[in-house]
C-alpha positions in Angstrom: 190.8 89.7 140.2 190.9 88.9 136.5 189.6 90.8 133.5 188.1 88.9 130.6 187.2 90.5 127.3 184.3 89.7 125.0 183.4 88.0 122.8 185.6 85.2 124.4 183.6 85.0 127.6 180.6 83.1 128.8 178.2 86.0 128.1 180.2 87.4 125.1 180.7 90.7 127.0 183.5 92.1 129.1 183.6 90.6 132.6 185.7 90.9 135.8 186.1 87.8 137.9 186.9 88.2 141.6 188.5 85.3 143.4 187.5 85.2 147.1 187.7 82.9 150.1 184.6 80.6 149.7 182.6 81.5 152.8 179.2 82.9 152.3 180.0 85.8 154.7 182.9 86.9 152.6 181.1 86.7 149.3 178.0 88.5 150.7 180.2 91.3 152.1 182.0 91.8 148.8 178.7 91.9 146.9 177.2 94.3 149.4 180.2 96.6 148.9 179.9 96.4 145.1 176.2 97.3 145.2 177.1 100.6 146.8 178.8 101.7 143.5 176.7 103.7 141.1 175.1 101.8 138.1 175.7 98.4 139.7 172.8 96.1 140.5 172.5 92.4 141.6 172.1 90.0 138.7 168.7 88.3 138.4 168.3 84.6 138.2 169.6 83.4 134.8 170.9 87.0 134.0 174.3 85.9 132.7 172.9 83.0 130.7 170.2 85.3 129.2 172.9 87.7 128.1 174.9 84.8 126.6 171.7 83.8 124.7 171.1 87.3 123.3 174.7 87.6 122.3 174.5 84.4 120.3 176.6 82.2 122.5 173.9 79.7 123.2 170.7 78.6 121.4 167.5 78.2 123.5 167.9 74.4 123.5 171.4 74.7 124.8 170.2 77.0 127.5 167.6 74.5 128.6 170.2 71.8 128.4 172.5 73.8 130.7 169.8 74.4 133.2 169.0 70.7 133.3 172.7 69.9 133.7 172.9 72.3 136.7 169.9 70.7 138.3 170.7 67.1 137.5 170.5 64.8 140.6 171.3 61.5 138.9 173.6 60.1 136.2 170.7 59.5 133.9 169.6 63.1 134.2 173.1 64.3 133.5 173.3 62.2 130.3 169.8 63.4 129.3 170.9 67.1 129.6 173.9 66.5 127.4 171.8 64.7 124.8 169.3 67.7 124.8 172.2 70.0 124.0 172.1 68.6 120.4 168.4 69.4 119.9 169.0 72.2 117.4 171.3 70.0 115.3 168.6 67.4 114.8 165.5 69.6 114.7 166.7 72.4 112.3 167.1 70.0 109.3 163.5 68.9 109.8 162.4 72.6 109.9 164.4 73.3 106.7 162.6 70.3 105.0 159.3 71.8 106.0 160.2 75.3 104.7 161.4 73.7 101.4 158.1 71.8 101.1 156.1 75.0 101.8 158.1 76.8 99.0 157.2 73.9 96.6 153.5 73.9 97.5 153.3 77.7 97.3 155.1 77.8 94.0 152.7 75.2 92.6 149.8 77.4 93.8 151.2 80.6 92.3 152.1 79.2 88.9 149.4 76.7 88.2 145.7 76.4 89.0 145.9 72.7 89.9 148.7 70.7 91.3 149.4 67.5 89.4 148.7 64.2 91.2 152.3 63.2 90.8 153.4 66.3 92.7 150.8 65.7 95.4 152.1 62.2 95.9 155.6 63.5 96.1 154.6 66.2 98.7 152.7 63.6 100.6 155.8 61.2 100.7 158.0 64.0 102.0 155.4 64.9 104.7 155.1 61.2 105.7 158.9 61.0 106.2 158.9 64.1 108.3 156.0 62.7 110.4 158.0 59.5 111.1 160.9 61.7 112.5 158.5 63.8 114.6 156.8 60.8 116.1 160.3 59.4 117.0 161.2 62.6 118.8 157.8 62.6 120.6 158.4 59.1 121.9 161.8 60.0 123.0 160.5 63.2 124.7 158.0 61.2 126.7 160.7 58.9 127.9 163.0 61.9 128.6 160.3 63.6 130.7 160.2 60.6 133.0 163.9 60.8 133.6 163.8 64.6 134.1 160.7 64.7 136.3 161.0 61.3 137.9 158.9 58.1 137.6 155.9 57.6 139.9 155.5 54.2 141.5 152.2 53.6 143.4 152.0 50.8 145.9 148.3 49.7 146.0 146.3 46.7 147.4 143.9 45.7 150.1 144.2 46.6 153.7 146.9 45.0 155.9 148.8 43.3 153.0 152.1 44.9 153.8 152.2 47.9 151.5 153.7 50.2 154.2 156.3 47.6 155.1 157.4 47.4 151.5 157.6 51.2 151.3 159.9 51.3 154.4 162.1 48.5 152.9 162.4 50.4 149.6 163.3 53.7 151.4 165.5 51.9 154.0 163.9 53.9 156.8 160.6 54.1 158.6 158.4 56.4 156.6 155.0 54.7 157.1 153.5 53.5 160.3 153.2 49.7 160.3 150.7 47.7 162.4 148.5 44.6 162.1 145.4 46.8 162.3 143.6 47.2 159.0 143.3 50.7 157.7 146.4 52.1 159.4 147.3 54.2 156.4 144.4 56.5 155.6 146.2 58.9 153.3 149.0 58.5 150.8 152.7 58.9 151.8 155.5 59.8 149.3 159.3 59.4 149.3 161.9 60.0 146.6 164.5 57.4 145.7 167.1 56.7 143.1 167.0 53.4 141.3 169.1 52.6 138.2 170.4 56.2 138.4 166.8 57.4 137.8 164.7 59.4 140.2 161.5 57.8 141.4 158.7 58.9 143.7 157.2 55.9 145.6 153.6 56.4 146.9 152.2 54.3 149.7 148.4 54.4 149.4 145.5 53.6 151.7 144.3 50.0 151.7 141.3 49.3 149.4 138.2 47.8 151.1 134.5 48.5 151.6 134.0 51.0 154.4 131.5 53.5 155.8 134.2 55.7 157.4 134.2 59.0 155.4 138.0 59.6 156.2 138.9 56.1 155.0 136.7 56.5 151.9 138.6 59.6 151.0 141.9 57.8 151.5 140.8 55.0 149.2 139.6 57.5 146.6 143.1 59.1 146.7 144.6 55.6 146.3 142.8 55.2 143.0 143.8 58.7 142.0 147.5 58.0 142.7 147.3 54.7 140.8 145.9 56.7 137.8 148.9 59.1 137.9 151.5 56.4 138.4 153.9 55.1 135.7 154.4 51.8 137.6 151.8 50.1 139.8 153.0 47.7 142.5 149.9 45.6 143.5 150.6 43.9 146.8 148.7 40.8 147.8 148.6 38.8 151.1 149.9 35.5 149.8 148.3 33.1 152.4 144.9 34.7 152.1 145.1 35.0 148.3 145.8 31.2 147.9 143.1 30.2 150.5 139.9 31.8 149.2 140.1 35.1 147.4 142.2 34.3 144.4 139.6 35.0 141.7 138.2 38.1 143.4 141.7 39.5 143.9 142.8 38.7 140.3 139.6 40.5 139.0 140.6 43.6 140.9 144.2 43.4 139.7 143.1 43.1 136.1 140.8 46.1 136.6 143.7 48.2 137.7 145.7 47.0 134.6 142.9 47.8 132.2 142.2 51.2 133.8 145.9 52.1 133.6 146.6 50.9 130.0 150.2 51.6 129.0 151.5 51.6 132.5 153.7 48.9 134.0 152.3 46.6 136.7 154.2 44.4 139.1 152.2 41.9 141.2 153.9 41.4 144.6 152.9 38.4 146.8 153.8 39.5 150.3 154.0 37.5 153.5 155.4 34.5 151.6 157.2 33.5 154.8 153.9 32.3 156.2 153.3 29.8 153.4 154.3 26.2 153.8 156.8 24.8 151.4 154.3 23.0 149.2 152.5 26.3 148.5 155.8 28.0 147.7 156.6 25.2 145.2 153.1 25.6 143.8 153.7 29.3 143.1 157.0 28.4 141.5 158.2 32.0 141.8 161.5 33.4 143.0 161.2 35.3 146.3 162.9 38.1 148.2 163.2 41.8 148.0 166.1 41.5 145.6 163.8 39.8 143.0 161.2 42.5 143.4 163.9 45.3 143.0 165.2 43.6 139.9 161.6 43.6 138.4 161.1 47.2 139.4 164.4 48.2 137.8 163.6 46.4 134.6 160.3 48.3 134.4 162.1 51.5 134.9 164.6 50.6 132.2 161.8 49.9 129.7 160.1 53.2 130.4 163.3 55.3 130.3 165.3 53.6 127.5 166.9 56.5 125.7 170.4 55.1 125.4 170.2 54.6 121.6 168.7 58.1 120.9 171.3 60.7 119.9 169.0 63.5 120.9 166.3 63.4 123.5 164.0 66.2 124.5 162.5 66.1 128.0 160.3 69.1 128.8 156.5 69.2 128.7 156.6 72.2 126.3 158.7 70.0 123.9 156.1 67.2 124.0 153.2 69.7 123.5 154.9 71.4 120.6 155.8 68.1 119.0 152.3 66.8 119.4 151.0 70.1 117.9 153.3 69.8 114.9 152.1 66.2 114.3 148.5 67.4 114.3 149.4 70.2 111.8 151.2 67.7 109.5 148.2 65.4 109.5 146.0 68.3 108.7 148.3 69.2 105.8 148.0 65.6 104.4 144.2 65.8 104.7 143.9 69.1 102.9 146.6 68.7 100.2 144.3 67.3 97.5 141.6 69.9 97.6 142.9 73.1 99.4 146.6 73.6 98.8 146.6 77.1 100.3 145.1 75.8 103.6 147.5 72.9 103.5 150.5 75.2 103.1 149.4 77.1 106.2 149.3 73.9 108.2 152.9 73.2 107.1 153.9 76.7 108.3 152.3 76.0 111.6 154.3 72.8 112.0 157.5 74.6 111.1 156.8 77.2 113.7 156.3 74.6 116.4 159.7 73.0 115.5 161.3 76.5 115.5 160.1 77.1 119.0 161.8 74.0 120.3 165.1 74.6 118.5 165.1 78.3 119.3 164.8 79.6 115.7 161.5 81.2 116.7 161.7 83.0 120.1 158.8 83.3 122.4 159.4 86.0 125.0 157.2 84.5 127.7 158.9 81.1 127.2 162.3 82.8 127.5 161.3 84.5 130.8 160.1 81.3 132.2 163.3 79.4 131.2 165.7 81.9 132.6 163.7 82.3 135.8 164.4 78.7 136.6 168.1 79.2 136.9 169.7 79.3 140.3 170.2 82.8 141.7 173.9 83.4 142.3 176.0 86.0 144.0 176.8 88.0 140.9 176.4 91.7 140.1 175.8 93.5 136.8 177.4 96.8 135.9 176.0 99.1 133.2 176.0 101.0 130.9 179.5 102.3 130.0 181.8 99.3 129.4 179.1 96.7 129.9 181.3 95.1 132.5 179.9 92.1 134.3 181.2 91.3 137.7 
């Protein structure tokens, strides 16, 4: 047993650490005995981190970073969590610029009926520079969210082109049933993999074709739905059939997917190339093999998740939404600056509040509860009130 005294502890409060043999039975038995003592209760999920936050040991962005670090499955997620730890360092200066700009606009309103055009241009330039920074953070946050939540890869194509075989090869195990009967896969199948130290979810979808079967129709509808959700679409073609008679029809369908999923990556995979004669392979003039496909897939992942050069990367959906909202407020400020300065100043304040919610300067109780509830529940107990001893 070891006593540790605040403020030089994780929570900033006095704590007692018990060193036990590591079996769950021993730990549970000790905790059960401690809970028989008056004024001792089991710590809730995130209890110690919450107390550390309220005692000023961590900012909200550092708490989120710590949670992401604890839950990191891959090296890219670990690096992302560490980058997110610096969010306050990079966002607070932006918020300070906004507050200074609010003060200038408000002073001009209070001490003069009209703001000179020269000052309006100056305020506009400052706001434009802030907008550039916010858009940069927004782009980084979207890439960061892919690393944190995982990239979705949808394998789509006509029936019996080898989608399920490709899925099994990627997973290196039999996940999907494979047969030469068209329409074997009637619903989508998912598996989680790690490529380039990034988590990806691969979805094998039902083959696309005209059908009167209501079950197969529903499977095809879900195929299109999964393609819409995917960050990367792998369109699989039957190479021998494609080159024989259906090339133009198939290419129209591929381009349709590409147009509908603008901004997503697409990889066209010609399967069953082993059934082609050498002249057809030469005609295609393409490298073949699973290694080539994997290389292309990894390159697409790299392009989507390139955050290496960013010093700070946000990754949560709430970060993205708050950044988008702040950008909208900044644009509204620029639109109203020339004819309604009081309203423009309010838009600036709204933008500053959004940034403050990300960095933790402005605390939202509901957001706090949600963040701390995501922490792992550990075998710890909390003792109160007297000495505020944490065990």
